[in-house]
C-alpha positions in Angstrom: 12.2 -12.6 14.9 14.7 -13.0 17.6 12.9 -12.9 21.1 14.8 -11.0 23.8 15.8 -11.8 27.7 14.6 -9.8 30.1 18.5 -9.3 30.5 19.2 -8.5 26.9 16.5 -6.0 26.9 18.2 -4.6 30.3 21.8 -4.4 28.9 20.4 -2.5 25.6 18.6 0.1 28.0 21.8 0.4 30.1 23.8 1.0 27.1 21.5 3.1 25.4 21.5 5.2 28.8 25.4 5.7 28.3 25.4 6.7 25.5 22.7 9.4 25.6 23.3 11.8 23.0 20.9 13.8 21.6 18.7 12.9 18.5 21.3 14.5 15.6 24.4 14.5 17.4 25.7 11.8 15.2 23.6 9.3 15.0 23.6 7.8 11.8 20.7 7.9 9.8 20.1 5.4 6.8 21.0 6.2 3.2 17.0 6.0 2.5 15.8 8.1 5.7 13.6 5.6 6.6 13.5 2.9 9.4 16.4 1.1 10.6 14.2 -1.3 12.3 14.7 -5.1 11.8 11.1 -6.1 12.9 9.6 -4.9 9.7 6.2 -4.7 10.6 6.6 -7.8 13.2 4.7 -6.0 16.3 1.9 -7.4 16.8 -1.7 -5.7 16.5 -3.1 -4.4 20.0 -6.6 -2.8 21.0 -4.5 0.5 21.4 -4.4 0.2 25.6 -1.6 0.9 27.9 -1.7 -2.8 29.2 -2.5 -4.4 25.8 0.3 -2.6 23.7 3.0 -3.1 26.5 1.7 -6.4 27.0 1.8 -7.0 23.2 5.0 -5.5 22.7 6.0 -8.1 25.6 5.3 -11.3 23.5 6.7 -9.7 20.6 10.2 -9.4 21.8 10.3 -12.5 24.6 9.3 -16.1 25.0 7.3 -15.0 28.0 4.0 -16.5 28.5 0.6 -14.3 28.1 0.3 -14.6 31.5 3.5 -13.4 32.4 2.9 -10.1 30.1 0.0 -9.6 31.3 1.3 -9.4 34.7 4.4 -7.0 33.8 1.8 -5.1 31.7 -0.3 -3.9 34.7 3.2 -3.7 37.1 3.9 -1.3 34.0 0.5 1.1 34.1 1.4 1.4 38.2 4.8 1.3 38.6 6.7 3.3 36.0 6.1 6.9 33.8 4.2 7.1 31.0 7.4 7.9 28.8 9.5 4.7 30.4 6.2 2.4 29.7 6.8 3.6 25.7 10.3 3.7 25.7 9.7 0.1 26.8 7.2 -0.3 24.3 9.2 1.4 21.6 12.0 -0.9 22.3 10.4 -4.0 22.5 8.9 -3.6 19.1 12.4 -2.7 17.7 11.0 1.1 16.7 14.5 2.1 16.6 14.3 5.6 15.5 11.9 6.1 18.3 14.0 4.4 20.6 16.8 6.9 19.6 14.4 9.8 20.0 13.4 9.2 23.0 16.3 8.2 25.3 17.1 12.0 24.4 14.1 13.0 26.3 14.1 10.5 29.4 16.4 10.8 32.6 18.9 8.8 32.9 16.9 7.8 36.1 13.7 7.0 34.0 16.0 5.1 32.1 17.5 3.2 34.7 14.1 2.3 36.4 12.8 1.1 32.6 15.7 -1.2 32.6 15.5 -3.0 35.9 11.1 -3.2 35.4 11.8 -5.5 32.9 13.6 -7.9 35.5 11.9 -6.7 38.7 8.8 -7.4 37.1 9.3 -10.7 35.6 10.6 -12.4 38.8 7.7 -10.9 40.7 5.1 -12.2 38.2 6.6 -15.0 38.2 6.9 -15.3 41.9 3.0 -14.8 42.2 2.6 -17.7 39.6 1.5 -16.0 37.0 3.9 -18.1 34.5 
C-alpha cells in the first residue's frame, strides 16, 4: 500500500471539505454496491482503544515511526472531537465509504481542524523528540 505524507492527507481532507455533498447527492457507487476502497483489508489490527486505533491507522498510512504515531494519537485524543478523530482514522485506513458518509456529518471547521491536526501534531511531536 502506498503511504501518504501528512500534507497529502491534509490536501485530501481540504478537497473533501470543499466538496461537502451529502451522501447520495451524486456520489458514485461501485457497480457491485461494495466498497471502493483500494486498501483491500490492509488496515493494521488494534486493541480497539482510540489511541491504538489512531496510532495503527497512522502507521498504516504514513512513513512515520511508531513513537511519532503514538504521540499523534495522544494528541488526537485530547485535541480533536471524537467524530474528527474517527474521520482521520477512516481516511488513513482508506475506508472510502465511511469517509464519504462522515464528511456530510462534520462541520467545515471540524474538517479543517482535523486536516491541520495532521501537520501540526507531527511537527510538535517531532520537536519533542518523539520521532
